[in-house]
PDB file of N, CA, C and O in Angstrom:
ATOM      1  N   UNK A   1     131.785  75.326 174.519  1.00  0.00           N
ATOM      2  CA  UNK A   1     132.634  74.379 173.858  1.00  0.00           C
ATOM      3  C   UNK A   1     134.035  74.970 173.699  1.00  0.00           C
ATOM      4  O   UNK A   1     135.033  74.289 173.935  1.00  0.00           O
ATOM      5  N   UNK A   2     134.101  76.234 173.301  1.00  0.00           N
ATOM      6  CA  UNK A   2     135.404  76.878 173.128  1.00  0.00           C
ATOM      7  C   UNK A   2     136.149  76.944 174.458  1.00  0.00           C
ATOM      8  O   UNK A   2     137.358  76.716 174.506  1.00  0.00           O
ATOM      9  N   UNK A   3     135.435  77.254 175.528  1.00  0.00           N
ATOM     10  CA  UNK A   3     136.065  77.301 176.855  1.00  0.00           C
ATOM     11  C   UNK A   3     136.636  75.936 177.230  1.00  0.00           C
ATOM     12  O   UNK A   3     137.728  75.851 177.792  1.00  0.00           O
ATOM     13  N   UNK A   4     135.907  74.881 176.923  1.00  0.00           N
ATOM     14  CA  UNK A   4     136.383  73.529 177.231  1.00  0.00           C
ATOM     15  C   UNK A   4     137.611  73.181 176.395  1.00  0.00           C
ATOM     16  O   UNK A   4     138.545  72.558 176.901  1.00  0.00           O
ATOM     17  N   UNK A   5     137.621  73.573 175.129  1.00  0.00           N
ATOM     18  CA  UNK A   5     138.795  73.332 174.273  1.00  0.00           C
ATOM     19  C   UNK A   5     140.010  74.082 174.804  1.00  0.00           C
ATOM     20  O   UNK A   5     141.117  73.545 174.828  1.00  0.00           O
ATOM     21  N   UNK A   6     139.800  75.331 175.231  1.00  0.00           N
ATOM     22  CA  UNK A   6     140.913  76.097 175.803  1.00  0.00           C
ATOM     23  C   UNK A   6     141.438  75.400 177.061  1.00  0.00           C
ATOM     24  O   UNK A   6     142.649  75.302 177.260  1.00  0.00           O
ATOM     25  N   UNK A   7     140.542  74.928 177.893  1.00  0.00           N
ATOM     26  CA  UNK A   7     140.944  74.270 179.134  1.00  0.00           C
ATOM     27  C   UNK A   7     141.724  72.984 178.851  1.00  0.00           C
ATOM     28  O   UNK A   7     142.767  72.735 179.454  1.00  0.00           O
ATOM     29  N   UNK A   8     141.206  72.177 177.931  1.00  0.00           N
ATOM     30  CA  UNK A   8     141.829  70.875 177.662  1.00  0.00           C
ATOM     31  C   UNK A   8     143.117  70.963 176.853  1.00  0.00           C
ATOM     32  O   UNK A   8     144.122  70.340 177.195  1.00  0.00           O
ATOM     33  N   UNK A   9     143.074  71.745 175.775  1.00  0.00           N
ATOM     34  CA  UNK A   9     144.176  71.703 174.824  1.00  0.00           C
ATOM     35  C   UNK A   9     145.153  72.869 174.930  1.00  0.00           C
ATOM     36  O   UNK A   9     146.297  72.763 174.489  1.00  0.00           O
ATOM     37  N   UNK A  10     144.712  73.967 175.507  1.00  0.00           N
ATOM     38  CA  UNK A  10     145.584  75.141 175.620  1.00  0.00           C
ATOM     39  C   UNK A  10     145.962  75.411 177.072  1.00  0.00           C
ATOM     40  O   UNK A  10     146.520  76.462 177.387  1.00  0.00           O
ATOM     41  N   UNK A  11     145.661  74.471 177.946  1.00  0.00           N
ATOM     42  CA  UNK A  11     145.979  74.591 179.375  1.00  0.00           C
ATOM     43  C   UNK A  11     145.479  75.897 179.964  1.00  0.00           C
ATOM     44  O   UNK A  11     146.163  76.522 180.775  1.00  0.00           O
ATOM     45  N   UNK A  12     144.263  76.318 179.548  1.00  0.00           N
ATOM     46  CA  UNK A  12     143.655  77.530 180.085  1.00  0.00           C
ATOM     47  C   UNK A  12     144.035  78.799 179.354  1.00  0.00           C
ATOM     48  O   UNK A  12     143.582  79.883 179.724  1.00  0.00           O
ATOM     49  N   UNK A  13     144.863  78.688 178.316  1.00  0.00           N
ATOM     50  CA  UNK A  13     145.236  79.864 177.527  1.00  0.00           C
ATOM     51  C   UNK A  13     144.107  80.272 176.597  1.00  0.00           C
ATOM     52  O   UNK A  13     143.094  79.581 176.492  1.00  0.00           O
ATOM     53  N   UNK A  14     144.290  81.393 175.929  1.00  0.00           N
ATOM     54  CA  UNK A  14     143.256  81.906 175.024  1.00  0.00           C
ATOM     55  C   UNK A  14     143.428  81.361 173.613  1.00  0.00           C
ATOM     56  O   UNK A  14     144.543  81.283 173.097  1.00  0.00           O
ATOM     57  N   UNK A  15     142.321  80.990 173.000  1.00  0.00           N
ATOM     58  CA  UNK A  15     142.337  80.530 171.609  1.00  0.00           C
ATOM     59  C   UNK A  15     142.461  81.703 170.644  1.00  0.00           C
ATOM     60  O   UNK A  15     142.664  81.498 169.447  1.00  0.00           O
ATOM     61  N   UNK A  16     142.342  82.924 171.147  1.00  0.00           N
ATOM     62  CA  UNK A  16     142.351  84.115 170.292  1.00  0.00           C
ATOM     63  C   UNK A  16     143.595  84.188 169.418  1.00  0.00           C
ATOM     64  O   UNK A  16     143.516  84.638 168.275  1.00  0.00           O
ATOM     65  N   UNK A  17     144.731  83.759 169.928  1.00  0.00           N
ATOM     66  CA  UNK A  17     145.974  83.856 169.156  1.00  0.00           C
ATOM     67  C   UNK A  17     146.011  82.887 167.971  1.00  0.00           C
ATOM     68  O   UNK A  17     146.908  82.980 167.134  1.00  0.00           O
ATOM     69  N   UNK A  18     145.068  81.975 167.888  1.00  0.00           N
ATOM     70  CA  UNK A  18     145.016  81.008 166.796  1.00  0.00           C
ATOM     71  C   UNK A  18     144.183  81.492 165.612  1.00  0.00           C
ATOM     72  O   UNK A  18     144.103  80.807 164.592  1.00  0.00           O
ATOM     73  N   UNK A  19     143.563  82.661 165.736  1.00  0.00           N
ATOM     74  CA  UNK A  19     142.683  83.171 164.692  1.00  0.00           C
ATOM     75  C   UNK A  19     143.182  84.503 164.167  1.00  0.00           C
ATOM     76  O   UNK A  19     143.624  85.356 164.936  1.00  0.00           O
ATOM     77  N   UNK A  20     143.109  84.682 162.840  1.00  0.00           N
ATOM     78  CA  UNK A  20     143.430  85.970 162.229  1.00  0.00           C
ATOM     79  C   UNK A  20     142.210  86.877 162.221  1.00  0.00           C
ATOM     80  O   UNK A  20     142.338  88.101 162.241  1.00  0.00           O
ATOM     81  N   UNK A  21     141.040  86.280 162.191  1.00  0.00           N
ATOM     82  CA  UNK A  21     139.809  87.058 162.179  1.00  0.00           C
ATOM     83  C   UNK A  21     138.723  86.271 162.907  1.00  0.00           C
ATOM     84  O   UNK A  21     138.610  85.055 162.752  1.00  0.00           O
ATOM     85  N   UNK A  22     137.937  86.976 163.694  1.00  0.00           N
ATOM     86  CA  UNK A  22     136.787  86.365 164.357  1.00  0.00           C
ATOM     87  C   UNK A  22     135.576  87.240 164.098  1.00  0.00           C
ATOM     88  O   UNK A  22     135.688  88.465 164.051  1.00  0.00           O
ATOM     89  N   UNK A  23     134.425  86.618 163.931  1.00  0.00           N
ATOM     90  CA  UNK A  23     133.187  87.360 163.676  1.00  0.00           C
ATOM     91  C   UNK A  23     132.027  86.531 164.197  1.00  0.00           C
ATOM     92  O   UNK A  23     132.150  85.326 164.417  1.00  0.00           O
ATOM     93  N   UNK A  24     130.915  87.191 164.386  1.00  0.00           N
ATOM     94  CA  UNK A  24     129.730  86.482 164.827  1.00  0.00           C
ATOM     95  C   UNK A  24     128.554  87.422 164.935  1.00  0.00           C
ATOM     96  O   UNK A  24     128.706  88.641 164.854  1.00  0.00           O
ATOM     97  N   UNK A  25     127.387  86.851 165.118  1.00  0.00           N
ATOM     98  CA  UNK A  25     126.186  87.642 165.356  1.00  0.00           C
ATOM     99  C   UNK A  25     125.611  87.206 166.683  1.00  0.00           C
ATOM    100  O   UNK A  25     125.750  86.048 167.078  1.00  0.00           O
ATOM    101  N   UNK A  26     124.972  88.120 167.366  1.00  0.00           N
ATOM    102  CA  UNK A  26     124.335  87.839 168.642  1.00  0.00           C
ATOM    103  C   UNK A  26     125.363  87.295 169.632  1.00  0.00           C
ATOM    104  O   UNK A  26     126.358  87.970 169.898  1.00  0.00           O
ATOM    105  N   UNK A  27     125.162  86.125 170.174  1.00  0.00           N
ATOM    106  CA  UNK A  27     126.110  85.560 171.133  1.00  0.00           C
ATOM    107  C   UNK A  27     127.483  85.363 170.502  1.00  0.00           C
ATOM    108  O   UNK A  27     128.503  85.595 171.150  1.00  0.00           O
ATOM    109  N   UNK A  28     127.512  84.940 169.249  1.00  0.00           N
ATOM    110  CA  UNK A  28     128.787  84.768 168.552  1.00  0.00           C
ATOM    111  C   UNK A  28     129.556  86.072 168.433  1.00  0.00           C
ATOM    112  O   UNK A  28     130.786  86.078 168.487  1.00  0.00           O
ATOM    113  N   UNK A  29     128.835  87.183 168.271  1.00  0.00           N
ATOM    114  CA  UNK A  29     129.473  88.495 168.207  1.00  0.00           C
ATOM    115  C   UNK A  29     130.104  88.873 169.536  1.00  0.00           C
ATOM    116  O   UNK A  29     131.183  89.464 169.569  1.00  0.00           O
ATOM    117  N   UNK A  30     129.438  88.534 170.628  1.00  0.00           N
ATOM    118  CA  UNK A  30     129.994  88.808 171.957  1.00  0.00           C
ATOM    119  C   UNK A  30     131.263  87.986 172.168  1.00  0.00           C
ATOM    120  O   UNK A  30     132.254  88.493 172.693  1.00  0.00           O
ATOM    121  N   UNK A  31     131.232  86.736 171.765  1.00  0.00           N
ATOM    122  CA  UNK A  31     132.415  85.881 171.873  1.00  0.00           C
ATOM    123  C   UNK A  31     133.537  86.440 171.008  1.00  0.00           C
ATOM    124  O   UNK A  31     134.686  86.499 171.448  1.00  0.00           O
ATOM    125  N   UNK A  32     133.218  86.852 169.780  1.00  0.00           N
ATOM    126  CA  UNK A  32     134.226  87.406 168.873  1.00  0.00           C
ATOM    127  C   UNK A  32     134.860  88.666 169.452  1.00  0.00           C
ATOM    128  O   UNK A  32     136.076  88.838 169.369  1.00  0.00           O
ATOM    129  N   UNK A  33     134.056  89.544 170.036  1.00  0.00           N
ATOM    130  CA  UNK A  33     134.599  90.762 170.648  1.00  0.00           C
ATOM    131  C   UNK A  33     135.545  90.429 171.794  1.00  0.00           C
ATOM    132  O   UNK A  33     136.613  91.026 171.927  1.00  0.00           O
ATOM    133  N   UNK A  34     135.144  89.476 172.612  1.00  0.00           N
ATOM    134  CA  UNK A  34     136.011  89.070 173.716  1.00  0.00           C
ATOM    135  C   UNK A  34     137.315  88.486 173.220  1.00  0.00           C
ATOM    136  O   UNK A  34     138.380  88.799 173.751  1.00  0.00           O
ATOM    137  N   UNK A  35     137.241  87.636 172.200  1.00  0.00           N
ATOM    138  CA  UNK A  35     138.457  87.042 171.646  1.00  0.00           C
ATOM    139  C   UNK A  35     139.356  88.106 171.035  1.00  0.00           C
ATOM    140  O   UNK A  35     140.576  88.056 171.189  1.00  0.00           O
ATOM    141  N   UNK A  36     138.754  89.075 170.338  1.00  0.00           N
ATOM    142  CA  UNK A  36     139.542  90.153 169.737  1.00  0.00           C
ATOM    143  C   UNK A  36     140.248  90.975 170.813  1.00  0.00           C
ATOM    144  O   UNK A  36     141.303  91.557 170.563  1.00  0.00           O
ATOM    145  N   UNK A  37     139.664  91.021 172.007  1.00  0.00           N
ATOM    146  CA  UNK A  37     140.277  91.742 173.128  1.00  0.00           C
ATOM    147  C   UNK A  37     141.280  90.860 173.880  1.00  0.00           C
ATOM    148  O   UNK A  37     141.868  91.292 174.871  1.00  0.00           O
ATOM    149  N   UNK A  38     141.475  89.621 173.406  1.00  0.00           N
ATOM    150  CA  UNK A  38     142.442  88.718 174.020  1.00  0.00           C
ATOM    151  C   UNK A  38     141.919  87.952 175.220  1.00  0.00           C
ATOM    152  O   UNK A  38     142.697  87.364 175.972  1.00  0.00           O
ATOM    153  N   UNK A  39     140.615  87.954 175.404  1.00  0.00           N
ATOM    154  CA  UNK A  39     140.029  87.247 176.546  1.00  0.00           C
ATOM    155  C   UNK A  39     139.941  85.751 176.274  1.00  0.00           C
ATOM    156  O   UNK A  39     139.852  85.313 175.127  1.00  0.00           O
ATOM    157  N   UNK A  40     139.966  84.985 177.350  1.00  0.00           N
ATOM    158  CA  UNK A  40     139.710  83.551 177.247  1.00  0.00           C
ATOM    159  C   UNK A  40     138.203  83.348 177.146  1.00  0.00           C
ATOM    160  O   UNK A  40     137.432  84.180 177.624  1.00  0.00           O
ATOM    161  N   UNK A  41     137.783  82.261 176.537  1.00  0.00           N
ATOM    162  CA  UNK A  41     136.354  81.973 176.383  1.00  0.00           C
ATOM    163  C   UNK A  41     135.662  81.891 177.740  1.00  0.00           C
ATOM    164  O   UNK A  41     134.507  82.295 177.869  1.00  0.00           O
ATOM    165  N   UNK A  42     136.350  81.378 178.747  1.00  0.00           N
ATOM    166  CA  UNK A  42     135.777  81.279 180.093  1.00  0.00           C
ATOM    167  C   UNK A  42     135.454  82.667 180.648  1.00  0.00           C
ATOM    168  O   UNK A  42     134.442  82.845 181.325  1.00  0.00           O
ATOM    169  N   UNK A  43     136.313  83.648 180.361  1.00  0.00           N
ATOM    170  CA  UNK A  43     136.062  85.022 180.814  1.00  0.00           C
ATOM    171  C   UNK A  43     134.831  85.601 180.124  1.00  0.00           C
ATOM    172  O   UNK A  43     134.005  86.260 180.756  1.00  0.00           O
ATOM    173  N   UNK A  44     134.716  85.351 178.822  1.00  0.00           N
ATOM    174  CA  UNK A  44     133.551  85.829 178.073  1.00  0.00           C
ATOM    175  C   UNK A  44     132.286  85.167 178.613  1.00  0.00           C
ATOM    176  O   UNK A  44     131.257  85.824 178.774  1.00  0.00           O
ATOM    177  N   UNK A  45     132.362  83.881 178.890  1.00  0.00           N
ATOM    178  CA  UNK A  45     131.222  83.151 179.444  1.00  0.00           C
ATOM    179  C   UNK A  45     130.786  83.745 180.783  1.00  0.00           C
ATOM    180  O   UNK A  45     129.590  83.896 181.034  1.00  0.00           O
ATOM    181  N   UNK A  46     131.740  84.079 181.635  1.00  0.00           N
ATOM    182  CA  UNK A  46     131.410  84.668 182.937  1.00  0.00           C
ATOM    183  C   UNK A  46     130.673  85.994 182.765  1.00  0.00           C
ATOM    184  O   UNK A  46     129.684  86.250 183.451  1.00  0.00           O
ATOM    185  N   UNK A  47     131.154  86.836 181.849  1.00  0.00           N
ATOM    186  CA  UNK A  47     130.492  88.120 181.580  1.00  0.00           C
ATOM    187  C   UNK A  47     129.087  87.876 181.046  1.00  0.00           C
ATOM    188  O   UNK A  47     128.133  88.528 181.470  1.00  0.00           O
ATOM    189  N   UNK A  48     128.965  86.941 180.122  1.00  0.00           N
ATOM    190  CA  UNK A  48     127.672  86.625 179.518  1.00  0.00           C
ATOM    191  C   UNK A  48     126.688  86.133 180.581  1.00  0.00           C
ATOM    192  O   UNK A  48     125.529  86.548 180.591  1.00  0.00           O
ATOM    193  N   UNK A  49     127.140  85.261 181.464  1.00  0.00           N
ATOM    194  CA  UNK A  49     126.259  84.720 182.498  1.00  0.00           C
ATOM    195  C   UNK A  49     125.839  85.803 183.496  1.00  0.00           C
ATOM    196  O   UNK A  49     124.706  85.802 183.978  1.00  0.00           O
ATOM    197  N   UNK A  50     126.742  86.714 183.799  1.00  0.00           N
ATOM    198  CA  UNK A  50     126.431  87.785 184.755  1.00  0.00           C
ATOM    199  C   UNK A  50     125.522  88.841 184.156  1.00  0.00           C
ATOM    200  O   UNK A  50     124.633  89.353 184.835  1.00  0.00           O
ATOM    201  N   UNK A  51     125.741  89.178 182.870  1.00  0.00           N
ATOM    202  CA  UNK A  51     125.043  90.310 182.260  1.00  0.00           C
ATOM    203  C   UNK A  51     124.143  89.925 181.086  1.00  0.00           C
ATOM    204  O   UNK A  51     123.675  90.801 180.358  1.00  0.00           O
ATOM    205  N   UNK A  52     123.894  88.631 180.891  1.00  0.00           N
ATOM    206  CA  UNK A  52     123.093  88.171 179.757  1.00  0.00           C
ATOM    207  C   UNK A  52     121.723  88.808 179.667  1.00  0.00           C
ATOM    208  O   UNK A  52     121.265  89.150 178.577  1.00  0.00           O
ATOM    209  N   UNK A  53     121.066  88.971 180.799  1.00  0.00           N
ATOM    210  CA  UNK A  53     119.718  89.549 180.768  1.00  0.00           C
ATOM    211  C   UNK A  53     119.740  91.032 180.403  1.00  0.00           C
ATOM    212  O   UNK A  53     118.751  91.560 179.894  1.00  0.00           O
ATOM    213  N   UNK A  54     120.862  91.706 180.660  1.00  0.00           N
ATOM    214  CA  UNK A  54     121.000  93.107 180.249  1.00  0.00           C
ATOM    215  C   UNK A  54     121.324  93.198 178.758  1.00  0.00           C
ATOM    216  O   UNK A  54     120.847  94.090 178.057  1.00  0.00           O
ATOM    217  N   UNK A  55     122.142  92.258 178.291  1.00  0.00           N
ATOM    218  CA  UNK A  55     122.556  92.257 176.889  1.00  0.00           C
ATOM    219  C   UNK A  55     121.392  91.866 175.986  1.00  0.00           C
ATOM    220  O   UNK A  55     121.164  92.490 174.950  1.00  0.00           O
ATOM    221  N   UNK A  56     120.659  90.830 176.386  1.00  0.00           N
ATOM    222  CA  UNK A  56     119.531  90.337 175.610  1.00  0.00           C
ATOM    223  C   UNK A  56     118.264  90.402 176.454  1.00  0.00           C
ATOM    224  O   UNK A  56     117.832  89.383 176.991  1.00  0.00           O
ATOM    225  N   UNK A  57     117.657  91.592 176.583  1.00  0.00           N
ATOM    226  CA  UNK A  57     116.429  91.688 177.378  1.00  0.00           C
ATOM    227  C   UNK A  57     115.290  90.918 176.709  1.00  0.00           C
ATOM    228  O   UNK A  57     115.374  90.548 175.539  1.00  0.00           O
ATOM    229  N   UNK A  58     114.237  90.689 177.470  1.00  0.00           N
ATOM    230  CA  UNK A  58     113.075  89.984 176.935  1.00  0.00           C
ATOM    231  C   UNK A  58     112.514  90.750 175.740  1.00  0.00           C
ATOM    232  O   UNK A  58     112.473  91.980 175.763  1.00  0.00           O
ATOM    233  N   UNK A  59     112.083  90.042 174.699  1.00  0.00           N
ATOM    234  CA  UNK A  59     111.519  90.733 173.532  1.00  0.00           C
ATOM    235  C   UNK A  59     110.258  91.501 173.910  1.00  0.00           C
ATOM    236  O   UNK A  59     109.499  91.081 174.783  1.00  0.00           O
ATOM    237  N   UNK A  60     110.047  92.626 173.245  1.00  0.00           N
ATOM    238  CA  UNK A  60     108.880  93.451 173.559  1.00  0.00           C
ATOM    239  C   UNK A  60     107.638  92.975 172.837  1.00  0.00           C
ATOM    240  O   UNK A  60     106.531  93.385 173.184  1.00  0.00           O
ATOM    241  N   UNK A  61     107.797  92.116 171.836  1.00  0.00           N
ATOM    242  CA  UNK A  61     106.624  91.570 171.152  1.00  0.00           C
ATOM    243  C   UNK A  61     106.571  90.070 171.386  1.00  0.00           C
ATOM    244  O   UNK A  61     107.613  89.418 171.442  1.00  0.00           O
ATOM    245  N   UNK A  62     105.393  89.521 171.521  1.00  0.00           N
ATOM    246  CA  UNK A  62     105.292  88.068 171.686  1.00  0.00           C
ATOM    247  C   UNK A  62     105.830  87.357 170.447  1.00  0.00           C
ATOM    248  O   UNK A  62     105.569  87.795 169.326  1.00  0.00           O
ATOM    249  N   UNK A  63     106.582  86.260 170.630  1.00  0.00           N
ATOM    250  CA  UNK A  63     107.130  85.536 169.487  1.00  0.00           C
ATOM    251  C   UNK A  63     106.063  85.096 168.493  1.00  0.00           C
ATOM    252  O   UNK A  63     106.323  85.046 167.291  1.00  0.00           O
ATOM    253  N   UNK A  64     104.870  84.776 168.978  1.00  0.00           N
ATOM    254  CA  UNK A  64     103.835  84.300 168.061  1.00  0.00           C
ATOM    255  C   UNK A  64     103.434  85.401 167.082  1.00  0.00           C
ATOM    256  O   UNK A  64     103.193  85.125 165.906  1.00  0.00           O
ATOM    257  N   UNK A  65     103.362  86.631 167.551  1.00  0.00           N
ATOM    258  CA  UNK A  65     103.014  87.733 166.660  1.00  0.00           C
ATOM    259  C   UNK A  65     104.126  87.945 165.626  1.00  0.00           C
ATOM    260  O   UNK A  65     103.854  88.165 164.446  1.00  0.00           O
ATOM    261  N   UNK A  66     105.362  87.876 166.077  1.00  0.00           N
ATOM    262  CA  UNK A  66     106.490  88.008 165.166  1.00  0.00           C
ATOM    263  C   UNK A  66     106.488  86.866 164.148  1.00  0.00           C
ATOM    264  O   UNK A  66     106.716  87.080 162.957  1.00  0.00           O
ATOM    265  N   UNK A  67     106.227  85.655 164.636  1.00  0.00           N
ATOM    266  CA  UNK A  67     106.192  84.502 163.742  1.00  0.00           C
ATOM    267  C   UNK A  67     105.129  84.635 162.667  1.00  0.00           C
ATOM    268  O   UNK A  67     105.370  84.302 161.507  1.00  0.00           O
ATOM    269  N   UNK A  68     103.947  85.121 163.049  1.00  0.00           N
ATOM    270  CA  UNK A  68     102.882  85.322 162.059  1.00  0.00           C
ATOM    271  C   UNK A  68     103.295  86.372 161.035  1.00  0.00           C
ATOM    272  O   UNK A  68     103.036  86.215 159.842  1.00  0.00           O
ATOM    273  N   UNK A  69     103.935  87.441 161.496  1.00  0.00           N
ATOM    274  CA  UNK A  69     104.385  88.486 160.574  1.00  0.00           C
ATOM    275  C   UNK A  69     105.426  87.929 159.608  1.00  0.00           C
ATOM    276  O   UNK A  69     105.412  88.262 158.423  1.00  0.00           O
ATOM    277  N   UNK A  70     106.327  87.086 160.104  1.00  0.00           N
ATOM    278  CA  UNK A  70     107.346  86.491 159.234  1.00  0.00           C
ATOM    279  C   UNK A  70     106.702  85.583 158.192  1.00  0.00           C
ATOM    280  O   UNK A  70     107.133  85.561 157.039  1.00  0.00           O
ATOM    281  N   UNK A  71     105.681  84.840 158.585  1.00  0.00           N
ATOM    282  CA  UNK A  71     104.980  83.979 157.628  1.00  0.00           C
ATOM    283  C   UNK A  71     104.351  84.813 156.519  1.00  0.00           C
ATOM    284  O   UNK A  71     104.424  84.447 155.346  1.00  0.00           O
ATOM    285  N   UNK A  72     103.733  85.931 156.887  1.00  0.00           N
ATOM    286  CA  UNK A  72     103.129  86.799 155.870  1.00  0.00           C
ATOM    287  C   UNK A  72     104.205  87.378 154.960  1.00  0.00           C
ATOM    288  O   UNK A  72     104.017  87.465 153.747  1.00  0.00           O
ATOM    289  N   UNK A  73     105.321  87.769 155.541  1.00  0.00           N
ATOM    290  CA  UNK A  73     106.397  88.390 154.772  1.00  0.00           C
ATOM    291  C   UNK A  73     107.087  87.383 153.858  1.00  0.00           C
ATOM    292  O   UNK A  73     107.323  87.663 152.682  1.00  0.00           O
ATOM    293  N   UNK A  74     107.410  86.212 154.400  1.00  0.00           N
ATOM    294  CA  UNK A  74     108.170  85.214 153.654  1.00  0.00           C
ATOM    295  C   UNK A  74     107.289  84.228 152.912  1.00  0.00           C
ATOM    296  O   UNK A  74     107.733  83.617 151.940  1.00  0.00           O
ATOM    297  N   UNK A  75     106.046  84.061 153.351  1.00  0.00           N
ATOM    298  CA  UNK A  75     105.149  83.121 152.701  1.00  0.00           C
ATOM    299  C   UNK A  75     105.217  81.716 153.276  1.00  0.00           C
ATOM    300  O   UNK A  75     104.464  80.842 152.845  1.00  0.00           O
ATOM    301  N   UNK A  76     106.089  81.480 154.227  1.00  0.00           N
ATOM    302  CA  UNK A  76     106.185  80.177 154.880  1.00  0.00           C
ATOM    303  C   UNK A  76     106.800  80.390 156.263  1.00  0.00           C
ATOM    304  O   UNK A  76     107.454  81.407 156.495  1.00  0.00           O
ATOM    305  N   UNK A  77     106.602  79.458 157.170  1.00  0.00           N
ATOM    306  CA  UNK A  77     107.144  79.612 158.524  1.00  0.00           C
ATOM    307  C   UNK A  77     108.662  79.663 158.523  1.00  0.00           C
ATOM    308  O   UNK A  77     109.320  78.923 157.793  1.00  0.00           O
ATOM    309  N   UNK A  78     109.206  80.538 159.342  1.00  0.00           N
ATOM    310  CA  UNK A  78     110.660  80.621 159.485  1.00  0.00           C
ATOM    311  C   UNK A  78     111.185  79.293 160.013  1.00  0.00           C
ATOM    312  O   UNK A  78     110.541  78.660 160.849  1.00  0.00           O
ATOM    313  N   UNK A  79     112.331  78.875 159.539  1.00  0.00           N
ATOM    314  CA  UNK A  79     112.931  77.642 160.013  1.00  0.00           C
ATOM    315  C   UNK A  79     112.471  76.406 159.276  1.00  0.00           C
ATOM    316  O   UNK A  79     112.887  75.298 159.614  1.00  0.00           O
ATOM    317  N   UNK A  80     111.624  76.568 158.275  1.00  0.00           N
ATOM    318  CA  UNK A  80     111.120  75.412 157.540  1.00  0.00           C
ATOM    319  C   UNK A  80     111.660  75.349 156.120  1.00  0.00           C
ATOM    320  O   UNK A  80     111.065  74.697 155.262  1.00  0.00           O
ATOM    321  N   UNK A  81     112.766  76.011 155.864  1.00  0.00           N
ATOM    322  CA  UNK A  81     113.329  75.954 154.518  1.00  0.00           C
ATOM    323  C   UNK A  81     114.458  74.928 154.494  1.00  0.00           C
ATOM    324  O   UNK A  81     115.154  74.728 155.489  1.00  0.00           O
ATOM    325  N   UNK A  82     114.624  74.291 153.357  1.00  0.00           N
ATOM    326  CA  UNK A  82     115.689  73.309 153.207  1.00  0.00           C
ATOM    327  C   UNK A  82     116.996  74.016 152.880  1.00  0.00           C
ATOM    328  O   UNK A  82     117.020  74.997 152.136  1.00  0.00           O
ATOM    329  N   UNK A  83     118.082  73.501 153.450  1.00  0.00           N
ATOM    330  CA  UNK A  83     119.398  74.031 153.130  1.00  0.00           C
ATOM    331  C   UNK A  83     119.879  73.403 151.835  1.00  0.00           C
ATOM    332  O   UNK A  83     119.617  72.231 151.563  1.00  0.00           O
ATOM    333  N   UNK A  84     120.573  74.182 151.054  1.00  0.00           N
ATOM    334  CA  UNK A  84     121.161  73.652 149.824  1.00  0.00           C
ATOM    335  C   UNK A  84     122.491  72.983 150.171  1.00  0.00           C
ATOM    336  O   UNK A  84     123.142  73.374 151.140  1.00  0.00           O
ATOM    337  N   UNK A  85     122.898  71.986 149.395  1.00  0.00           N
ATOM    338  CA  UNK A  85     124.177  71.324 149.674  1.00  0.00           C
ATOM    339  C   UNK A  85     125.330  72.325 149.583  1.00  0.00           C
ATOM    340  O   UNK A  85     125.331  73.218 148.737  1.00  0.00           O
ATOM    341  N   UNK A  86     126.295  72.157 150.460  1.00  0.00           N
ATOM    342  CA  UNK A  86     127.473  73.024 150.442  1.00  0.00           C
ATOM    343  C   UNK A  86     128.347  72.673 149.253  1.00  0.00           C
ATOM    344  O   UNK A  86     128.491  71.501 148.903  1.00  0.00           O
ATOM    345  N   UNK A  87     128.921  73.676 148.642  1.00  0.00           N
ATOM    346  CA  UNK A  87     129.844  73.470 147.534  1.00  0.00           C
ATOM    347  C   UNK A  87     131.256  73.469 148.100  1.00  0.00           C
ATOM    348  O   UNK A  87     131.752  74.503 148.547  1.00  0.00           O
ATOM    349  N   UNK A  88     131.897  72.318 148.081  1.00  0.00           N
ATOM    350  CA  UNK A  88     133.241  72.190 148.640  1.00  0.00           C
ATOM    351  C   UNK A  88     134.218  71.945 147.500  1.00  0.00           C
ATOM    352  O   UNK A  88     134.165  70.903 146.847  1.00  0.00           O
ATOM    353  N   UNK A  89     135.125  72.916 147.255  1.00  0.00           N
ATOM    354  CA  UNK A  89     136.097  72.725 146.174  1.00  0.00           C
ATOM    355  C   UNK A  89     137.057  71.590 146.508  1.00  0.00           C
ATOM    356  O   UNK A  89     137.415  71.376 147.666  1.00  0.00           O
ATOM    357  N   UNK A  90     137.459  70.878 145.482  1.00  0.00           N
ATOM    358  CA  UNK A  90     138.381  69.751 145.696  1.00  0.00           C
ATOM    359  C   UNK A  90     139.802  70.182 145.509  1.00  0.00           C
ATOM    360  O   UNK A  90     140.716  69.369 145.648  1.00  0.00           O
TER     361      UNK A  90
END
């Protein structure tokens, strides 16, 4: 989505100059690092597509085993909790 916004609205330029701070986890962290280095989102996407399997190798444990462990730890299945309403100051 960011790459498309750069293409449409910034004529292929980088959105990095529009942010004072960027952060993320997992894929978002990779995008944030690229933006901090002044890369365009399309460049980050190309790196991700070429090296994604190296960056995020297959998990060593089956997801079902991890899911069962999370249920025991948390007492309910992951992803089944309700979000609380956001507090937006007026």
